[in-house]
C-alpha positions as MATLAB code, in Angstrom:
seq = 'MAKVTGPLSPRRSIGDAVRKLREEKGKLLNEVAGDLGMSTSKLSRLEKAQGTPLPRDIGDLIAYYQIQGTQLAARLERWTRDAGRRGWWTDYDDEVTEGLDAHLAYEVDAAVERVYTLPFVPALLQTQDYARAVFRDMEGRSQDQIRQLLEVRDRRQEALQRVEGSEQFRLIAVTHESTLHQIVGSPGIMREQLNELARHSAASNVSLYVLPFTARPAFSMTCMYAHFEYRDAGESDIVHVETHAGYFSVQDAEGVARYRSAHDALVRASLSEEASLELIYKIRDSPRAYD';
ca = [
       0.000    0.000    0.000;
       1.313    3.456   -0.930;
       2.557    5.610    1.938;
      -0.124    7.943    3.270;
       1.324   11.453    3.384;
      -1.680   13.506    4.491;
      -5.155   13.418    6.047;
      -7.438   10.791    4.496;
     -10.853   12.019    5.623;
     -10.971   15.004    3.203;
      -9.859   12.765    0.335;
     -12.633   10.318    1.152;
     -15.134   13.162    1.311;
     -14.074   14.383   -2.116;
     -14.257   10.872   -3.533;
     -17.751   10.292   -2.158;
     -18.991   13.677   -3.382;
     -17.696   13.476   -6.967;
     -18.912    9.893   -7.327;
     -22.413   10.894   -6.183;
     -22.419   13.843   -8.594;
     -21.543   11.515  -11.462;
     -24.126    8.916  -10.483;
     -26.834   11.567  -10.128;
     -26.128   12.594  -13.714;
     -26.340    8.967  -14.810;
     -22.893    9.081  -16.368;
     -20.209    6.436  -16.582;
     -16.680    7.008  -15.310;
     -15.170    7.009  -18.798;
     -17.807    9.457  -20.071;
     -16.965   12.107  -17.473;
     -13.250   11.513  -17.872;
     -13.553   11.893  -21.648;
     -15.583   15.087  -21.373;
     -12.946   16.581  -19.056;
      -9.945   15.354  -21.021;
      -8.888   13.378  -17.971;
      -7.752    9.763  -17.899;
     -10.315    7.305  -16.601;
      -7.771    5.908  -14.149;
      -7.146    9.383  -12.715;
     -10.841   10.018  -12.141;
     -11.210    6.521  -10.680;
      -8.377    7.191   -8.211;
     -10.012   10.487   -7.245;
     -13.333    8.764   -6.522;
     -11.528    6.083   -4.503;
      -9.616    8.674   -2.426;
      -6.289    7.474   -3.798;
      -3.630   10.131   -4.126;
      -3.809   13.863   -3.444;
      -6.588   15.719   -5.333;
      -5.404   18.695   -7.386;
      -7.213   22.062   -7.167;
      -7.417   22.292  -10.968;
      -9.128   18.907  -11.282;
     -11.643   19.777   -8.566;
     -12.294   23.155  -10.218;
     -12.956   21.384  -13.529;
     -15.406   19.004  -11.845;
     -17.223   21.877  -10.111;
     -17.666   23.612  -13.462;
     -18.601   20.368  -15.235;
     -21.422   19.623  -12.788;
     -22.420   23.319  -12.690;
     -22.331   23.638   -8.920;
     -20.307   26.873   -8.768;
     -21.196   29.029   -5.760;
     -22.912   26.211   -3.874;
     -22.094   24.919   -0.410;
     -20.918   21.670   -1.951;
     -18.470   23.519   -4.199;
     -17.113   25.394   -1.176;
     -16.712   22.127    0.735;
     -14.947   20.489   -2.209;
     -12.497   23.391   -2.403;
     -11.888   23.287    1.362;
     -11.425   19.520    1.361;
      -8.920   19.894   -1.477;
      -6.884   22.368    0.570;
      -7.073   20.087    3.619;
      -6.089   17.027    1.584;
      -2.973   18.850    0.409;
      -1.642   19.218    3.952;
       1.457   17.187    4.662;
       1.028   14.864    7.619;
       3.374   15.407   10.564;
       4.184   11.685   10.569;
       6.044   12.046    7.261;
       8.925   13.542    9.260;
       9.727   10.042   10.545;
      11.394    7.064    8.879;
       9.140    4.916    6.706;
      10.082    1.830    8.729;
       8.738    3.525   11.844;
       5.351    4.581   10.454;
       4.821    1.724    7.982;
       1.329    0.334    8.500;
       0.576    3.059   11.050;
       0.443    5.989    8.600;
      -3.162    5.383    7.527;
      -4.241    5.121   11.176;
      -2.563    8.456   11.926;
      -4.155   10.018    8.855;
      -7.626    8.972   10.037;
      -6.948   10.033   13.619;
      -5.601   13.515   12.882;
      -8.990   14.956   11.854;
     -11.332   12.808   13.954;
     -13.765   14.443   16.354;
     -14.453   11.241   18.315;
     -12.350    8.092   18.538;
     -13.938    4.930   19.909;
     -11.379    2.227   20.628;
     -11.256   -1.292   21.964;
      -7.918   -2.723   23.101;
      -6.338   -5.903   24.397;
      -3.891   -6.916   25.792;
      -2.439   -3.390   25.883;
      -3.996   -0.185   27.196;
      -5.138    2.389   24.599;
      -2.229    4.089   22.827;
      -3.474    7.582   23.643;
      -3.354    6.723   27.364;
       0.027    4.971   27.521;
       2.985    6.247   29.515;
       6.371    6.625   27.880;
       7.857    3.714   29.845;
       4.930    1.441   29.029;
       5.093    2.279   25.307;
       8.890    1.879   25.301;
       8.564   -1.613   26.778;
       6.040   -2.615   24.098;
       8.256   -1.349   21.275;
      11.356   -3.000   22.778;
      10.082   -6.307   24.131;
       7.284   -7.219   21.739;
       8.272   -5.490   18.507;
      12.063   -5.740   18.910;
      12.652   -2.202   17.654;
      16.068   -0.544   17.509;
      16.882    2.285   19.898;
      16.509    4.878   17.127;
      13.153    3.459   16.075;
      11.966    3.421   19.687;
      12.948    7.078   20.036;
      10.953    7.999   16.932;
       7.982    5.843   17.925;
       7.840    7.529   21.323;
       7.807   10.913   19.596;
       4.980    9.703   17.362;
       3.096    8.487   20.457;
       3.557   11.906   22.087;
       2.226   13.673   18.987;
      -0.789   11.382   18.900;
      -1.568   12.046   22.551;
      -1.775   15.767   21.815;
      -5.207   14.982   20.347;
      -6.558   14.818   23.898;
      -5.935   18.565   24.181;
      -7.258   19.367   20.689;
     -10.172   21.799   20.490;
     -11.917   22.765   17.239;
     -14.397   25.581   17.608;
     -16.202   24.851   20.856;
     -15.768   21.092   20.581;
     -12.958   19.068   22.135;
     -11.695   15.776   20.756;
     -13.289   12.841   22.596;
     -11.873    9.426   23.382;
     -14.287    6.631   24.316;
     -12.135    3.640   25.209;
     -12.997    0.094   26.210;
     -10.086   -2.058   27.328;
     -10.261   -5.701   28.337;
      -9.521   -6.498   31.990;
      -6.547   -8.571   30.832;
      -4.725   -5.333   29.937;
      -4.650   -4.391   33.619;
      -2.950   -7.679   34.534;
      -0.607   -8.120   31.563;
       2.887   -7.187   32.755;
       4.516   -4.757   30.341;
       8.074   -3.778   31.289;
       7.961   -4.270   35.050;
       5.584   -4.108   38.033;
       6.676   -0.518   38.628;
       5.878    0.483   35.050;
       2.477   -1.182   35.355;
       1.592    0.670   38.549;
       2.657    3.949   36.925;
       0.494    3.065   33.923;
      -2.538    2.368   36.090;
      -2.021    5.736   37.783;
      -1.988    7.320   34.333;
      -5.270    5.605   33.411;
      -6.820    6.970   36.598;
      -5.552   10.454   35.818;
      -6.974   10.408   32.294;
     -10.302    9.063   33.590;
     -10.844   12.382   35.325;
     -10.745   14.309   32.022;
     -14.115   15.441   30.699;
     -13.309   14.290   27.150;
     -12.112   10.794   28.089;
     -14.454    7.909   28.915;
     -12.639    4.723   29.994;
     -14.412    1.407   30.501;
     -13.040   -1.980   31.521;
     -14.607   -5.073   29.947;
     -14.407   -7.582   32.823;
     -13.522  -11.260   32.646;
     -17.115  -11.974   33.668;
     -18.572  -10.349   30.529;
     -19.993  -12.656   27.892;
     -18.070  -12.883   24.601;
     -19.186  -10.282   22.071;
     -18.461   -9.388   18.459;
     -15.275   -7.317   17.986;
     -13.775   -8.199   21.390;
     -10.990  -10.378   19.944;
      -8.920   -7.701   18.173;
      -8.083   -4.035   18.614;
      -9.807   -1.413   16.496;
     -10.668    2.270   16.346;
     -13.907    3.810   15.090;
     -13.257    7.359   13.881;
     -16.127    9.843   13.820;
     -15.899   13.169   11.980;
     -17.740   16.394   12.665;
     -17.604   17.944    9.201;
     -20.661   17.434    6.984;
     -19.871   15.039    4.183;
     -17.100   13.206    6.026;
     -18.117    9.613    6.665;
     -16.964    7.596    9.661;
     -14.431    4.797    9.260;
     -13.096    1.850   11.253;
      -9.436    0.848   11.375;
      -8.748   -2.670   12.647;
      -5.379   -3.818   13.979;
      -4.338   -7.467   13.651;
      -1.046   -9.368   13.828;
      -1.024   -9.285   10.027;
      -1.372   -5.497    9.961;
      -4.148   -2.922    9.659;
      -7.213   -2.905    7.448;
     -10.071   -0.426    7.043;
     -13.843   -0.897    7.095;
     -15.320    1.882    4.985;
     -18.744    0.757    3.773;
     -21.587    2.340    5.735;
     -23.098   -0.983    6.803;
     -19.797   -2.338    8.101;
     -18.971    0.889    9.950;
     -22.439    0.928   11.524;
     -21.937   -2.663   12.673;
     -18.711   -1.738   14.464;
     -20.331    1.337   16.014;
     -23.137   -0.857   17.324;
     -20.582   -3.404   18.555;
     -18.630   -0.745   20.432;
     -21.817    0.517   22.084;
     -22.513   -3.092   23.107;
     -19.017   -3.400   24.581;
     -19.587   -0.223   26.604;
     -22.856   -1.661   27.937;
     -21.139   -4.951   28.832;
     -18.297   -3.153   30.587;
     -18.089   -1.895   34.115;
     -19.265    1.683   34.564;
     -16.615    4.409   34.453;
     -16.708    4.604   38.244;
     -16.500    0.831   38.707;
     -13.736    0.630   36.091;
     -11.715    3.168   38.041;
     -12.291    1.245   41.270;
     -10.980   -1.919   39.601;
      -7.894   -0.078   38.338;
      -7.135    1.099   41.884;
      -7.851   -2.345   43.330;
      -5.378   -4.050   40.990;
      -2.782   -1.318   41.477;
      -2.959   -1.572   45.261;
      -3.098   -5.355   45.493;
       0.021   -6.688   47.292;
       0.042   -9.652   44.879;
      -0.298   -7.591   41.729;
       2.280   -8.454   39.079;
       4.001  -11.118   41.223;
];
């Protein structure tokens, strides 16, 4: 998969919009491309959100569909400017961000991120020492890669302070109880991590739930994923799933809705925020924890 060098949500919005305009006119892809003097493959890539859309191409499409001066035309022009932004993650080595770049591109513009994690705590809530141990012990990264990955993790965690207009970015996280028991690094690192989870739980834009061992098995509880929700009209939600084989995206509306429903079900099956926090403290303070 080609390296993702900028935000993906505006590209997807453009793709959805120009495809709908074409379908509403009852035209085939090659017809529109021919009328515009554009290659069919180029228009196809634009509709599939592949590559960076060019202002000239979007201007030609606006004129072709005669939507000049409309709200849709203004959104298309704004999305084109946004899609041209260079992602901050491109400052790091490709080996460091490989496979993660698309996730970062979805996350950078999200208004709400709903995550489910196991056996590690959510990335946006990890301490430096906890993250370092994961990169070192599980992934076997070099010291230079670990340094860069920790910087990437820091940049990602800045989202928790992000405010757009009057709205603050929200994180709604469900983590399996096993993450609280899984030793990462050392007992001391784990206790520090649990303290960090408690600290974040107090934030108004963070909701943290623990799915207990006693909960019945439910769809989506066997692998980590993030459901990204966008505030801008025309930007559709997306799900990014993490497996041992890498990441993959769920983009169709039905599939995304299924994951949203599944995450809501996981929240309902979890302990309340208050009870989750009590469990975090109980495990942290247990004299036998992490023996």
